[in-house]
N, C-alpha and C positions, 0 to 999 in steps of 0.2 A: 457617570454616564460613559458607556463605552467608546472608544475611538472609532473611527470609521470602519466600517466593516470591510474584510477583503474583498466582498463580492460587489462593491458600489462603482468601482471605476467604470465610467461610462456605461452604467447599468451591465456589466459585465455579468454573466452567469457565473455561478458558483465552480469553483474548482473542482474536477474530478479526479481524486488521486487514490491510486490503488496501493495497497500495503502488502507485502509479501510476509511470509511468517516472521523473519527476522525483524522486521521492522515493527510488527504488531507485540512480537514478545518484548522488545526493547522498551515500547510505550507503557505495557502492563507492568512490568517488573520495575521500572525506573520513576521515581517521583520528579525527576527533572530530565532534560535532555529534549532534543528536537522530536523524537517519537512521541513523547508525552504532550509535548506542545501541539502536535498535529490532532492527537485524539481530543485534547481539549477545544481546537478551533471546530473540530466535527461537532463536539457536544454542544457548543454555543451556535451552532447552525451556519458557520462561516464557510465551511468547506464540505464537500461530500466525499467521506472516506468510503472506498470500496474493498472487499475482499472475496474472496472465492471459498466455495465449500472445502477446496483442497487447503486453503491456508487454516482454515479452522482444525481440520484433520491434523495437520502438521503441530498446530500450535497445542492442541490437546495432546498428542502424543509426545510433544517436548514437556508439556508442564506435567503430565502425569509420570514421567520419568525422572525429572530433575526437581521440580518444586510442586508435588501433588497438592500441597495446602494452598496453593494460588490458583488452582483450576476455577473456584469461584468467581473471584477476581476477574479473570480472562474473561467468562462468560458476562459478568456484570459490565465490564468495560465495553465488550460489544454492543450490549444493550444501550447502555447510556450515551455512547457517543455516537448511537444510531448508524453504525455501521451497515452499509449495504451488501448483502450477501447475495454474490453471483453464483448461478449454476456453473457447475465446471464444464469446460469444453468436453466434447465426446472424445474417446481414445481416436476415433477416426479423424476429428479435427486436429487433434494434437500430431497425429501421425502425418496428415496431410499439411502441415502448416510449412511454410517454406522458410521459416525464420530458424536461424541457427543458434543453438545455444549449446554450450559443451556437455551439461548436464541434462540428461533426459528427464530426471524428477523435477527439473524446474520448467521444462516446456509447458505444463500444464498451467503454470502461474503466467508465464509470458502470453499464452494463447488468450487466456481470460482476459487479461489485461488490454490486449489488442482487440478482443471481440467487444469489450465493453467500451471502447473508444475513450481511454481515460487521457488526462492531460497529463499525468506523470505516474510513474510507477516506482515506488519507495523500497528501498531494500539495504541490508547491510553486507549482503552477499558480494563480496569483491572479486571471487574467483570466477563466478559463473555470470554476473552481471556487469559490475562496475568496471572491472579491469579488461573488458572484452568490448571494444567500441563497436564491434560488428552487431552486437546484439541491439543495440539502440539504433543504429543506422539501417538494419534490416527490418527492423519491427515498426520503426516509424514512431517509436515513443521516446519521451524523455525519460531517463532512467538515472535515479542518483540516490544519495544518503537521505535521510530524513533533514540534516541540514541544508542539502541541496534544494529539497522541496521548498523549506522555508524560505530561503533566500530567492527562490523562483517566485513563491507568492508574494514576497516584499516587492518584486520588482513589477508585479502584475499591478500593483497597487499605484506604482508611481506614474 
């Protein structure tokens, strides 16, 4: 029998966690690690993982370039883990967004996570997300690594 679900503390709703492409790629390519654990938790129904269409495009482009033989595994993982795929924010929404991020290529990811009202944005991108505290502050999102997200989930259970 499985231990208490992450969703059961005081009938708390499931955590909604947004994965950027770096976190999704890590989870697919590694059989261990925090990104993989997040995918397993989603597959078990303990958390909701969300991605945007933009994340899929970035992942497929990266896989096609670096590990094309793993493209079917990427697609199967998205299906098996029940990842919720969000429509991309419109270019107008991205441009109008008051949130500051140094890389305009990451703005659609940030806006999609904000619009989805997720609990946590998971990334390995230190330069544009993790090492810039104003991104989290101005977006109102908790942003961290997959390991940070697991620690946050554990804290929610206590």
